[in-house]
Every structure is written in C-alpha cells, then in structure tokens.
N, C-alpha and C positions, 0 to 999 in steps of 0.2 A: 823488221818483223823478227821475232824470236820464236823458235819452235820449243815446245815444252811437253811434259807428260803430265796429264791430269790424273785423277783417281781412277778413271775408267778408260781413257784413251788419250791420244795425242792432241795437243792444243796449239794454237798460234797466239802469240802475245804481241799486241801492237801498242806502242806508246806514242802519244801525240800531244801536242800543246795547242789549245785553241782559246780564243777569247770566250769569256763567260757568256756573252750574249749569243754565241753560236751553239751553246750546249743543247738546247731543246731540239734544234735541227739535227745535230749529230745523234742524239738519243733516238729520234724517229728513224733515221737512216739505219742505225744499228739494229733496231727492233724489226724493221722491214727486211733486213738481211737475214736475221735469225731470231725467231721468237724466244728461244731459250738461251740467248746470249748472256754471258756474265761479264760485267764491266765495273770498273772502279773509277771514281772521280776523286781527284786529289788537287788541292789548291797549290799552285806553283809557288805562291809567296812563302810557303813553308820550307822551300829548298834553299840550301846555302852552297856557295862556292861552285855554282853551275855555270852554264853559258849565258844565263839571263842576268843582265846587269840590274843592280838595285835601282828602283825608281827613286828619283829625288822626291823628297817630301814636298807637298804642295806649298807649304809655308816658306820653303827655302827660295822660292822664286820671287817672293815679295820683298820689297825694300823696307827696312825699318823706317818708321815715321820720324819726322823732324822733332 
C-alpha cells in the first residue's frame, strides 16, 4: 500500500494482480467497502520487463504435422 495526497485529502493506493474471472467479485467487495471508491483496471499483458513471465503462445505447444 502506498499513501498519497489527492485533490482534497490523503488517499491510500493499493495495487494488486488478479485473474480476470475474479474481477466482478473484487468490484463488489470494493463498492461494499466504500460507495465512492475510485479504482482503475489495467490489463497486465500490456506490461513489459516485470516479474510476470511472458506466456507461451498456444501454438508453440503443438508439434508441426508430418
């Protein structure tokens, strides 16, 4: 968690990585916690040189035909 300063008061910034199929559950949890919450969703596939290894392409697992 990172502390920051918003336009009107202090804020807490939390970054997390979740599977896409868990997003709706997380959204409900966030809104239950704070009706006025501000959050940003970003696709991790757009990141480069991070700690997440590139996924092999699905076709790389297949053997070429004879």
